C-alpha positions in Angstrom: 81.2 71.6 -123.9 83.9 68.9 -124.6 82.5 65.2 -124.8 85.4 64.3 -122.6 83.5 66.1 -119.7 80.6 63.8 -120.0 81.1 60.9 -117.3 79.6 57.5 -117.5 78.3 56.4 -114.2 76.8 53.3 -113.0 73.5 53.2 -111.0 70.1 55.1 -110.9 69.4 58.6 -110.1 65.7 58.1 -108.5 65.2 62.0 -108.2 61.9 63.9 -108.1 60.5 66.8 -109.8 60.2 67.5 -113.4 59.6 64.4 -115.6 59.1 63.6 -119.3 55.4 62.8 -120.4 54.7 59.1 -120.7 54.1 59.8 -124.6 57.8 60.8 -124.9 59.1 58.0 -123.0 57.1 55.7 -125.3 58.7 57.2 -128.4 62.2 56.5 -127.0 61.2 52.9 -125.9 60.2 52.1 -129.5 63.4 53.4 -130.8 65.4 51.3 -128.4 63.4 48.2 -129.2 63.9 48.6 -132.9 67.7 48.6 -132.7 68.3 46.0 -129.9 67.3 42.7 -131.5 70.0 42.3 -134.1 72.7 42.3 -131.3 71.1 39.5 -129.5 72.2 36.0 -130.7 71.9 33.8 -127.4 68.1 35.1 -126.7 67.1 34.2 -130.2 67.2 30.4 -129.9 65.8 29.8 -126.4 62.2 29.7 -125.1 60.8 32.8 -123.6 59.7 32.4 -120.0 58.2 35.0 -117.6 58.3 35.7 -114.0 54.6 37.2 -113.3 54.7 40.9 -112.5 52.9 42.1 -109.3 53.5 39.0 -107.2 56.3 40.1 -105.3 58.5 37.0 -106.6 61.6 37.0 -108.5 61.5 33.4 -109.4 59.4 31.0 -111.2 59.3 27.3 -111.9 58.2 24.8 -114.6 57.6 21.0 -114.2 59.2 18.5 -116.7 57.5 15.0 -116.6 59.8 12.0 -116.7 59.1 9.8 -119.6 57.1 6.4 -119.3 58.9 3.2 -120.2 57.5 1.4 -123.2 55.0 -1.3 -122.2 56.1 -4.3 -124.2 54.9 -7.0 -121.9 51.6 -8.7 -123.2 48.5 -8.5 -121.0 47.2 -11.6 -119.3 43.7 -12.2 -119.6 41.9 -11.3 -116.4 45.0 -10.0 -114.8 45.4 -6.2 -114.0 49.2 -5.0 -114.9 50.9 -3.0 -112.3 50.7 0.2 -114.1 53.3 3.1 -114.0 54.1 5.8 -111.5 54.6 9.3 -112.9 57.4 11.5 -111.9 58.2 15.1 -112.6 61.1 17.3 -112.2 61.2 20.9 -110.9 63.1 23.5 -113.2 63.3 26.9 -111.1 64.1 30.2 -113.0 64.7 33.7 -111.8 65.7 37.3 -112.9 67.8 40.0 -111.8 67.8 43.7 -112.7 70.4 45.3 -114.9 70.8 48.8 -116.1 73.0 51.8 -116.7 72.9 55.5 -117.2 75.0 58.3 -118.8 75.0 61.8 -117.1 75.3 65.2 -118.7 75.3 68.8 -117.6 73.4 71.9 -118.4 76.3 73.2 -120.6 75.9 70.3 -122.9 72.2 70.9 -123.0 72.9 74.4 -123.8 75.6 74.1 -126.5 74.5 70.8 -128.1 74.3 71.7 -131.6 75.1 68.0 -132.8 72.3 66.4 -130.7 74.7 64.3 -128.8 72.1 63.2 -126.3 70.5 61.1 -129.2 73.8 59.4 -129.8 73.7 58.4 -126.1 70.6 56.3 -126.8 72.4 54.7 -129.8 75.3 53.8 -127.5 72.9 52.4 -124.9 71.1 50.5 -127.5 74.1 48.4 -128.1 75.0 48.2 -124.4 71.5 46.9 -123.4 71.4 44.6 -126.2 74.8 43.1 -125.5 74.1 43.1 -121.7 70.9 41.2 -122.0 72.5 38.7 -124.4 75.5 38.0 -122.0 73.3 37.5 -119.2 71.5 34.7 -121.3 74.8 33.3 -122.3 76.2 33.2 -118.7 73.3 31.2 -117.4 74.2 28.6 -120.0 77.9 27.9 -119.4 77.4 25.8 -116.3 75.9 22.6 -117.8 77.6 19.4 -117.1 77.3 18.0 -120.4 80.7 18.5 -121.8 83.3 17.1 -124.3 86.8 18.2 -124.0 89.0 18.5 -127.0 91.0 15.4 -128.0 89.8 13.3 -125.0 91.3 15.7 -122.5 90.3 15.0 -118.9 89.4 18.7 -118.2 90.0 22.4 -119.4 93.5 22.6 -117.7 94.5 19.5 -119.7 93.3 21.2 -122.8 95.7 24.0 -122.2 98.5 21.7 -121.5 98.2 19.8 -124.6 97.6 22.9 -126.9 100.9 24.2 -125.1 102.9 21.3 -126.7 101.1 21.2 -130.1 98.5 23.8 -131.0 96.5 21.4 -133.0 96.0 19.3 -130.0 94.0 22.0 -128.2 91.5 22.1 -131.1 88.3 20.1 -131.0 88.2 17.4 -133.7 85.4 16.6 -136.1 85.1 13.5 -133.9 84.5 15.7 -130.9 81.7 17.6 -132.6 80.2 14.5 -133.9 80.4 13.0 -130.5 78.3 15.9 -129.1 75.9 15.8 -131.8 75.4 12.0 -131.1 74.6 12.7 -127.4 71.9 15.2 -128.6 70.5 12.7 -130.9 70.3 9.9 -128.3 68.6 12.5 -125.8 66.0 13.0 -128.7 66.9 16.8 -128.8 64.9 18.2 -131.6 66.8 20.1 -134.4 66.3 23.5 -135.7 64.7 23.7 -139.3 67.2 24.9 -142.0 67.0 28.3 -143.8 68.3 27.0 -147.0 67.1 24.5 -149.5 68.8 21.5 -151.1 70.6 21.6 -154.3 71.4 18.4 -156.3 74.5 20.1 -157.7 76.1 20.9 -154.5 76.9 18.6 -151.6 75.0 20.3 -148.8 74.4 18.6 -145.5 73.2 22.0 -144.6 69.8 21.3 -146.3 69.0 19.0 -143.3 67.7 20.0 -139.8 70.6 20.8 -137.6 71.6 21.7 -134.0 72.8 25.1 -133.4 76.3 25.8 -132.0 77.3 29.5 -131.3 81.2 30.1 -131.7 83.7 33.0 -131.6 85.1 34.3 -134.7 88.5 32.7 -133.8 86.9 29.3 -134.0 85.3 30.2 -137.3 88.7 30.7 -138.7 89.8 27.4 -137.2 86.9 25.6 -138.9 87.6 27.2 -142.4 91.5 27.5 -142.6 93.1 25.0 -139.9 95.5 22.5 -141.4 97.3 19.4 -140.2 101.1 19.2 -140.5 100.8 17.6 -143.8 98.7 20.4 -145.3 95.4 18.8 -145.3 92.3 20.4 -143.8 91.8 19.8 -140.2 88.0 20.0 -140.8 87.7 18.4 -144.2 83.9 17.9 -143.9 83.1 21.4 -142.7 80.9 23.2 -145.4 81.2 27.0 -145.5 78.4 29.3 -146.2 80.0 30.1 -149.4 79.4 26.6 -150.7 75.7 26.9 -150.0 73.3 26.7 -153.1 71.6 29.9 -151.7 73.8 31.6 -149.2 71.3 34.4 -148.7 68.8 32.1 -147.4 71.1 31.0 -144.5 70.4 32.1 -140.8 71.6 35.3 -139.6 75.4 35.0 -138.8 75.6 31.4 -140.1 78.9 30.7 -141.2 78.7 26.9 -142.2 77.7 23.4 -141.1 79.4 20.0 -140.3 77.4 16.9 -139.9 74.2 17.7 -137.7 75.6 21.1 -136.5 75.1 24.6 -137.9 77.6 27.0 -136.7 76.5 30.7 -135.8 79.1 33.3 -135.1 78.9 35.7 -132.2 81.6 38.0 -130.9 79.9 37.5 -127.5 80.4 33.7 -127.8 81.4 31.8 -124.5 85.1 32.1 -123.8 87.0 31.3 -120.6 90.0 33.8 -120.6 91.2 33.0 -117.3 94.1 30.5 -118.0 97.3 30.5 -120.0 95.3 30.1 -123.2 91.8 31.2 -124.0 89.4 28.0 -124.0 86.3 28.4 -126.1 83.3 27.1 -124.9 81.4 26.0 -128.0 77.8 25.3 -126.8 75.8 23.0 -129.1 72.0 22.8 -128.5 68.6 21.6 -129.8 65.2 23.0 -129.4 63.9 23.8 -125.9 67.4 23.4 -124.3 67.2 26.7 -122.4 65.0 29.6 -121.7 65.6 33.3 -121.4 63.6 34.8 -118.4 62.1 38.4 -118.1 59.3 39.8 -116.0 55.8 39.4 -117.8 54.6 42.9 -118.9 58.0 44.3 -118.3 60.0 42.1 -120.8 61.6 45.1 -122.7 64.0 47.6 -122.1 62.8 50.6 -120.0 64.3 53.9 -120.9 64.6 56.5 -118.0 65.2 60.0 -118.8 65.9 62.4 -116.0 66.0 66.0 -117.6 67.7 69.1 -116.1 65.8 70.0 -112.9 64.3 66.4 -112.2 66.3 65.9 -109.1 64.5 68.9 -107.2 66.7 70.2 -104.2 69.5 67.7 -104.9 70.2 69.8 -108.1 69.2 73.3 -107.1 70.7 74.9 -110.1 69.4 72.5 -112.6 72.9 71.5 -113.7 72.5 67.6 -114.2 70.4 65.2 -116.3 70.8 61.7 -117.2 69.7 59.1 -119.8 69.6 55.4 -118.7 67.9 52.1 -119.2 67.0 49.2 -117.0 65.8 45.6 -117.8 65.0 42.4 -115.8 66.6 39.3 -117.4 67.8 35.9 -116.6 68.3 32.4 -118.3 68.2 28.8 -117.4 69.0 25.5 -118.8 65.8 23.6 -119.2 67.3 20.2 -120.3 70.9 19.4 -119.7 70.7 16.5 -122.1 69.7 18.9 -124.8 72.9 20.9 -124.7 76.7 19.8 -124.9 79.5 22.1 -124.5 82.6 21.5 -126.8 85.6 22.8 -125.2 88.9 23.6 -126.9 91.5 26.2 -127.8 92.0 28.1 -131.1 94.9 28.7 -133.4 93.9 32.4 -133.5 94.2 35.0 -130.7 92.4 38.0 -132.1 90.5 39.8 -129.3 88.7 43.1 -129.1 87.5 45.7 -126.4 84.2 47.4 -127.3 84.9 50.0 -124.5 88.2 51.2 -125.9 87.4 50.6 -129.6 90.5 48.4 -129.9 91.2 45.0 -131.7 94.3 43.0 -130.5 96.1 40.5 -132.8 98.7 38.8 -130.9 101.0 41.4 -129.2 99.7 44.1 -131.5 96.7 46.3 -130.6 94.9 48.3 -133.3 92.8 51.4 -132.5 89.8 52.7 -134.1 91.3 56.2 -134.1 94.5 57.0 -136.2 96.3 60.2 -134.9 97.4 62.5 -137.8 99.5 65.0 -136.3 100.4 68.5 -138.0 102.7 68.1 -141.0 101.9 64.5 -141.4 102.1 63.4 -145.1 100.7 60.6 -147.1 103.2 57.8 -147.2 105.4 57.3 -150.2 105.2 54.2 -152.3 108.2 51.9 -152.6 109.1 53.5 -155.8 109.0 57.0 -154.3 105.8 58.1 -155.8 102.9 59.2 -153.8 100.3 56.7 -152.7 97.5 59.3 -152.8 94.7 58.4 -155.3 
């Protein structure tokens, strides 16, 4: 059976009848959990919170106490001071269910000599990991603590400025420094560094730092953007290549600037709805947000419906499916511990995971290169063959 005959469908096939044993389902779950974590960047830095299972509730909440003011007024002998009134703020968190499945037919099951169904699991590993990470990310883009590039009034003004001069759409070093200052004034705690200091290298990265998750296009801005006179646009950016021990850096860390450690993710927050893409570079300290799941069901559940599992709905045992589902959500816990620095980029390289393509400007590159009958190796400029 051709792979092109295998359709991807969205939903769930409840079905009844033949089921796999719990032991086999457990094996599949373990394989999935081993491969999902490397794909999840956003979930890594937040708190883990849970909605209790078995309660019928899809939401939970926590309280945050407001700080008490300092008591600097000296006590008067024999006089009882007025005291303080404590106040608390409620933070509510909820979860939604996500999932997908792949259907296959009895012919695939009959002629599957390449164990294609195991590759379905690999595809769903990536899909589930990215789905849950995107769910976590999407719950964080609504914060109101924002720095717009170059003192722009809003997102639309950034696009207008970038249309006149591309550099005017970039967040400046001062913009990033302003965001870090807000976090420091809010007493947001920094993350511990993974690398050690070295007296022979000027490494601000040896200090604790706030995390900023950025798109690869923004990474190249930080590394290579230059002013009209040829000077670096970000002269104080320290690339990971300049670290005393780059191997000790955090996963996907690309560099540091001031109080900020930059982490690259192809699933960073980007608004693609305008004339230019606007990158939502979210900077945060510890305990700024939480990823939410259901306690006791926090992992990804594998659901396998073998041929014949649908009973009379599939009387000839022609259809089976492999799927997954999970409960997930995210919530900003403290808006003052998170700042979103918005700006455009000098780069416009995008990708489509579904189509296996990368687009650079007006040109799209596919993962597949067609080699038709009679196609030969291109000749070099001097007429000789370029074959090794």
